[in-house]
ZAMARGU-4260 file (C-alpha; in steps of 0.2 Angstrom, whole numbers, plus 5000, padded with zeros to 4 digits):
<rodrens>
0) 6335/5608/6512 | 6325/5608/6498 | 6308/5605/6492 | 6295/5610/6504 | 6280/5601/6496
5) 6270/5584/6499 | 6268/5566/6500 | 6257/5552/6496 | 6245/5552/6512 | 6248/5533/6517
10) 6267/5535/6515 | 6267/5551/6525 | 6257/5544/6540 | 6268/5529/6539 | 6283/5541/6541
15) 6275/5551/6555 | 6272/5535/6565 | 6291/5532/6565 | 6298/5527/6582 | 6315/5518/6587
20) 6314/5499/6589 | 6328/5486/6594 | 6339/5479/6581 | 6335/5461/6579 | 6349/5448/6582
25) 6339/5432/6577 | 6338/5432/6559 | 6324/5419/6558 | 6313/5428/6571 | 6317/5444/6561
30) 6311/5439/6544 | 6295/5433/6551 | 6291/5448/6561 | 6297/5462/6549 | 6284/5470/6538
35) 6289/5482/6524 | 6278/5497/6524 | 6287/5505/6509 | 6303/5503/6498 | 6311/5514/6485
40) 6325/5522/6477 | 6334/5536/6486 | 6347/5551/6481 | 6365/5545/6482 | 6373/5552/6498
45) 6389/5546/6507 | 6389/5541/6524 | 6402/5532/6536 | 6397/5520/6552 | 6394/5529/6568
50) 6405/5519/6578 | 6399/5526/6595 | 6382/5518/6592 | 6385/5503/6581 | 6398/5493/6590
55) 6389/5478/6590 | 6376/5481/6575 | 6375/5472/6558 | 6370/5476/6540 | 6356/5465/6535
60) 6348/5457/6518 | 6331/5464/6515 | 6318/5461/6528 | 6332/5458/6540 | 6333/5441/6535
65) 6352/5438/6539 | 6366/5446/6544 | 6378/5452/6529 | 6393/5461/6538 | 6397/5468/6555
70) 6397/5488/6555 | 6412/5489/6566 | 6423/5480/6554 | 6422/5496/6542 | 6425/5510/6554
75) 6434/5520/6541 | 6424/5515/6525 | 6413/5526/6516 | 6396/5519/6509 | 6384/5527/6496
80) 6365/5526/6498 | 6354/5518/6484 | 6337/5513/6493 | 6328/5517/6507 | 6314/5506/6516
85) 6302/5508/6531 | 6300/5493/6541 | 6288/5488/6555 | 6298/5477/6566 | 6288/5470/6580
90) 6277/5485/6580 | 6292/5497/6580 | 6294/5507/6565 | 6312/5509/6558 | 6321/5518/6543
95) 6334/5507/6534 | 6346/5512/6520 | 6353/5501/6507 | 6371/5506/6505 | 6387/5501/6496
100) 6404/5501/6500 | 6414/5515/6489 | 6430/5504/6490 | 6426/5495/6475 | 6424/5479/6487
105) 6406/5469/6487 | 6401/5476/6503 | 6383/5481/6503 | 6367/5479/6514 | 6353/5487/6523
110) 6359/5497/6539 | 6347/5506/6551 | 6351/5525/6546 | 6354/5529/6566 | 6370/5520/6564
115) 6376/5531/6548 | 6384/5547/6549 | 6381/5559/6534 | 6397/5565/6526 | 6396/5584/6520
120) 6395/5588/6501 | 6412/5592/6493 | 6405/5601/6479 | 6398/5619/6477 | 6386/5612/6464
125) 6370/5606/6475 | 6362/5596/6461 | 6347/5583/6462 | 6350/5568/6452 | 6344/5576/6436
130) 6346/5594/6434 | 6331/5603/6428 | 6332/5611/6411 | 6330/5630/6409 | 6329/5637/6392
135) 6321/5653/6394 | 6317/5666/6408 | 6299/5661/6409 | 6302/5644/6412 | 6314/5648/6426
140) 6300/5659/6434 | 6289/5643/6433 | 6301/5634/6443 | 6303/5649/6455 | 6284/5650/6456
145) 6282/5631/6460 | 6294/5633/6475 | 6291/5638/6492 | 6290/5657/6495 | 6308/5664/6497
150) 6314/5645/6498 | 6323/5638/6484 | 6318/5619/6482 | 6329/5605/6476 | 6325/5610/6458
155) 6330/5627/6460 | 6346/5621/6469 | 6349/5607/6455 | 6352/5617/6440 | 6367/5616/6428
160) 6381/5629/6433 | 6378/5640/6417 | 6361/5644/6423 | 6366/5652/6439 | 6378/5664/6429
165) 6365/5668/6417 | 6350/5672/6428 | 6360/5678/6443 | 6351/5694/6444 | 6334/5686/6443
170) 6338/5672/6455 | 6345/5687/6467 | 6329/5697/6467 | 6317/5682/6469 | 6325/5675/6484
175) 6332/5692/6491 | 6350/5689/6488 | 6365/5701/6485 | 6383/5704/6487 | 6386/5711/6504
180) 6403/5704/6508 | 6419/5713/6503 | 6432/5705/6491 | 6442/5692/6500 | 6431/5689/6514
185) 6428/5673/6507 | 6442/5662/6501 | 6438/5646/6492 | 6420/5648/6500 | 6427/5650/6517
190) 6429/5665/6530 | 6440/5665/6545 | 6434/5676/6559 | 6443/5686/6573 | 6433/5690/6588
195) 6440/5706/6595 | 6433/5704/6612 | 6433/5688/6622 | 6415/5691/6629 | 6408/5688/6610
200) 6418/5672/6609 | 6405/5659/6615 | 6391/5666/6605 | 6402/5668/6588 | 6409/5650/6592
205) 6390/5643/6592 | 6385/5654/6577 | 6399/5646/6567 | 6395/5628/6572 | 6376/5630/6568
210) 6380/5638/6551 | 6393/5626/6547 | 6381/5611/6551 | 6367/5618/6542 | 6377/5620/6526
215) 6387/5603/6528 | 6404/5611/6526 | 6416/5623/6535 | 6411/5639/6528 | 6416/5649/6545
220) 6431/5646/6556 | 6440/5655/6571 | 6456/5664/6566 | 6466/5677/6574 | 6471/5696/6576
225) 6485/5693/6562 | 6475/5679/6552 | 6458/5683/6548 | 6445/5689/6534 | 6431/5694/6544
230) 6430/5702/6560 | 6417/5702/6575 | 6418/5717/6587 | 6410/5728/6599 | 6403/5747/6593
235) 6398/5760/6604 | 6381/5762/6596 | 6371/5770/6610 | 6363/5782/6597 | 6359/5768/6586
240) 6343/5757/6582 | 6352/5741/6578 | 6358/5726/6588 | 6370/5720/6576 | 6378/5727/6558
245) 6387/5719/6544 | 6400/5731/6535 | 6407/5720/6521 | 6421/5713/6532 | 6415/5718/6550
250) 6402/5712/6561 | 6397/5726/6573 | 6388/5722/6589 | 6380/5735/6599 | 6389/5735/6615
255) 6378/5745/6624 | 6363/5734/6621 | 6374/5718/6623 | 6379/5723/6641 | 6362/5729/6646
260) 6357/5713/6656 | 6338/5718/6654 | 6338/5722/6636 | 6333/5704/6630 | 6322/5702/6645
265) 6307/5700/6636 | 6313/5686/6625 | 6308/5669/6631 | 6319/5653/6632 | 6313/5636/6630
270) 6313/5622/6643 | 6321/5607/6641 | 6305/5598/6641 | 6298/5609/6627 | 6315/5608/6618
275) 6314/5588/6618 | 6297/5590/6610 | 6302/5601/6597 | 6318/5591/6593 | 6305/5576/6590
280) 6294/5586/6580 | 6308/5593/6570 | 6314/5574/6567 | 6298/5571/6560 | 6297/5586/6549
285) 6314/5581/6543 | 6309/5563/6538 | 6294/5569/6529 | 6304/5582/6519 | 6316/5568/6515
290) 6303/5557/6508 | 6294/5571/6499 | 6309/5575/6490 | 6312/5557/6485 | 6295/5555/6478
295) 6296/5572/6468 | 6313/5567/6461 | 6307/5549/6457 | 6292/5557/6448 | 6302/5570/6439
300) 6314/5557/6433 | 6302/5545/6427 | 6292/5560/6418 | 6308/5566/6410 | 6313/5549/6404
305) 6296/5546/6397 | 6295/5562/6389 | 6311/5560/6380 | 6307/5543/6373 | 6290/5551/6366
310) 6300/5566/6359 | 6311/5555/6350 | 6297/5545/6343 | 6289/5561/6337 | 6306/5567/6329
315) 6306/5551/6319 | 6288/5549/6314 | 6285/5552/6295 | 6266/5553/6295 | 6255/5568/6303
320) 6243/5555/6310 | 6256/5548/6319 | 6264/5564/6325 | 6247/5569/6332 | 6245/5553/6341
325) 6261/5555/6349 | 6257/5574/6353 | 6241/5567/6363 | 6252/5555/6372 | 6264/5569/6378
330) 6250/5580/6383 | 6243/5566/6393 | 6260/5562/6401 | 6262/5580/6406 | 6244/5582/6413
335) 6247/5566/6423 | 6263/5573/6429 | 6257/5588/6435 | 6243/5580/6444 | 6253/5568/6453
340) 6266/5582/6457 | 6251/5593/6465 | 6245/5579/6474 | 6262/5575/6483 | 6265/5594/6487
345) 6246/5596/6494 | 6248/5580/6505 | 6264/5587/6511 | 6257/5604/6515 | 6243/5596/6525
350) 6255/5585/6536 | 6267/5599/6539 | 6252/5610/6544 | 6248/5596/6557 | 6267/5597/6563
355) 6266/5616/6564 | 6250/5615/6574 | 6260/5602/6585 | 6274/5615/6589 | 6261/5629/6594
360) 6253/5614/6606 | 6269/5611/6613 | 6272/5629/6618 | 6256/5631/6624 | 6257/5615/6636
365) 6274/5621/6641 | 6271/5639/6644 | 6271/5637/6663 | 6288/5630/6662 | 6296/5642/6650
370) 6309/5653/6659 | 6315/5671/6657 | 6323/5677/6641 | 6339/5668/6635 | 6351/5682/6632
375) 6363/5669/6625 | 6351/5663/6611 | 6346/5681/6607 | 6364/5687/6604 | 6369/5671/6595
380) 6355/5674/6583 | 6360/5693/6581 | 6378/5686/6576 | 6371/5672/6565 | 6360/5684/6556
385) 6375/5696/6552 | 6384/5681/6546 | 6369/5678/6535 | 6372/5695/6527 | 6390/5689/6524
390) 6384/5674/6514 | 6373/5686/6503 | 6356/5685/6513 | 6344/5699/6514 | 6329/5699/6525
395) 6313/5688/6525 | 6296/5692/6532 | 6296/5676/6541 | 6299/5678/6560 | 6304/5661/6562
400) 6319/5664/6551 | 6335/5670/6556 | 6336/5684/6543 | 6320/5690/6549 | 6316/5709/6548
405) 6300/5718/6554 | 6300/5728/6537 | 6308/5726/6520 | 6315/5743/6522 | 6330/5746/6533
410) 6326/5761/6546 | 6344/5763/6550 | 6355/5774/6537 | 6371/5765/6541 | 6363/5749/6534
415) 6364/5742/6516 | 6348/5740/6507 | 6344/5727/6495 | 6331/5723/6481 | 6317/5712/6487
420) 6305/5701/6479 | 6291/5710/6487 | 6290/5723/6501 | 6282/5720/6519 | 6278/5729/6534
425) 6273/5714/6546 | 6278/5697/6549 | 6271/5683/6538 | 6270/5670/6551 | 6265/5680/6567
430) 6260/5664/6575 | 6276/5655/6574 | 6291/5656/6587 | 6304/5670/6584 | 6321/5663/6578
435) 6330/5670/6594 | 6320/5658/6605 | 6331/5643/6600 | 6344/5653/6589 | 6339/5639/6575
440) 6341/5642/6557 | 6326/5637/6546 | 6326/5628/6530 | 6323/5644/6521 | 6339/5652/6530
445) 6349/5637/6524 | 6342/5634/6507 | 6344/5653/6501 | 6362/5652/6509 | 6366/5637/6498
450) 6358/5647/6482 | 6370/5662/6488 | 6385/5650/6486 | 6379/5645/6469 | 6378/5662/6464
455) 6395/5666/6470 | 6392/5677/6484 | 6403/5667/6496
</rodrens>
């Protein structure tokens, strides 16, 4: 996840209007009935063709003018993205990616993104196209202050490797991170889990799947009693005030509470109708975020290129008058960049606020059909929470996060405290759904975990 800030209104409204349309087979009719809403560069990501969805589909030229190649002919081939565009196809909106084959052959075209499956990132160095320069602690703090609270954005996740080593303590404190896992729990950024009681197996498997999917790589896997680096087990903790506890190389689950059928009875599970609504809103938010990040990256790249060009002119200038003129250009360039950046982020905030309200409205509308507590989601979330500690994540005051805690101070003496960015005694998002409602990781959970990986905590 990534930068949490805003888009130009017209583009964002177009994005929010996205709906699935039919892939056109008649190239002549397609070109005359297709309207480009927007088209721009995008970051380079690697995809493969989703064969279950693209059996009869094609890649096209711009505006779907003609068929370029049949997707099913490239089952095992990888493709890299270069551009994306939003099209209005006979009243239906669709997002297409311009992709090129990684094989070296000239296979390229526009493909509907629904026919593509993103491949996981292979490197621990999660970078944007151009890593931001960090020359001082104050400069780093300016980037941190520009990112959402406790949520490292694309800039924070895109520094050069030496930045994370040099400012590890500062970044850890600003994002509530620390080394909780014992040495050897993670080997080559991977932990193998032994589940000591079969009653925990399903919850652990679900927790593993959700963390791995969110991080885009197999960070956790199931091991055995003789081959593991991390254990999940029950503990008789009837006199304790915790559901789960991370002890360096062990996740302990309070057996007394787990086996009590009424313990989680006050938690609400979502209905299938509500889940469908939330999935749709989540998809809209994801599209909004992708487009926002693309705009911010493009803006930042253009600014950096223009800034360097002016700086070179300044360094080569011989007269004070010329240098003063260039200084004025640099100042104007920077002011314009900051204004546009603020506008993008402000527009994103406005639109994401609307989506948050849509979530609240969905809960209100579906309240009559919401069922009794989902014990499975509750205990899956507890395990995901403790796995998060293993990754190096301390708590946050956001109850929508899997890593939420009602207070910044641990109440149980068995727990390991950690430095925090600020103290809290109540939730900062009291109107949002609790994480255990759907056992879903937020972007804040995932981005912090990615940063923890860059800092070497897993």
